[in-house]
N, C-alpha and C positions, 0 to 999 in steps of 0.2 A: 629248299626245304622239301624236296621231293621225297626224301625218305625219312625225314624227321616226324615224329609222331606227337610232338608237344611243342607248344608256342615258344618262341625265343625273342630276346631282344638282341640286335645285331649292332655292335659298336665298331665304327670305323675310326681308325687312328692313323695319324700321319707319321712321318719320319721322325718328328719332334716329340712324339708321344702326346700329342694333343688329340682330344676327341674332335673329329670333323663332323661326325654325323652320326645319328643313332636311329636305326628303324625298330620301332617298338612293336611287341606282340605280333611278330611275323607268324602267319597261319601255317599249321602243320599240313604237310602233304600237298602244298601249294608250289606251282612250278613258276610262278611269276618271278621276274627279275626284281631284285631289291638292291638298289645302287646307292653309292654315298653321294651327299650333296657337295663333297670336295675331294681333293686327291687323298687318298689313302694308301698307306703301305701294309697296315696290318688290319685284320678283322677279328674281333672277340665275340663269340656267341655265348650268351648266358641265358638262363631261365627267364621267361617273360616276367616283366614287372621288377626284376631286379635293379634295373637302372633307376627306376623310380625309388625304391628303397634307398639305393645309394645316393639319390638326388643328383645323378650324373646328367651333364649337359654338354652341348658342344661348346669347345674352348677350354674345357677342363683338361687337366694333365693326368696321365694314367702311367704307372710304373708296372714293369713286369720283368721277370728274368727270362733270358733265352737259354734254351737247353741245348 
């Protein structure tokens, strides 16, 4: 989050498109390491509190299109 100036929720997703971990409200401009609680293939960063709005939690499935 070194150069990010607003808080984010960081969603870690495994190869089967399941959410394995969420780091909520990551602090802007903070260089601390934020790791997943499980093996992840993808990371999705969204505005802070959006995972609460979506009621997203570990174990949920997520879908997306690869470009």
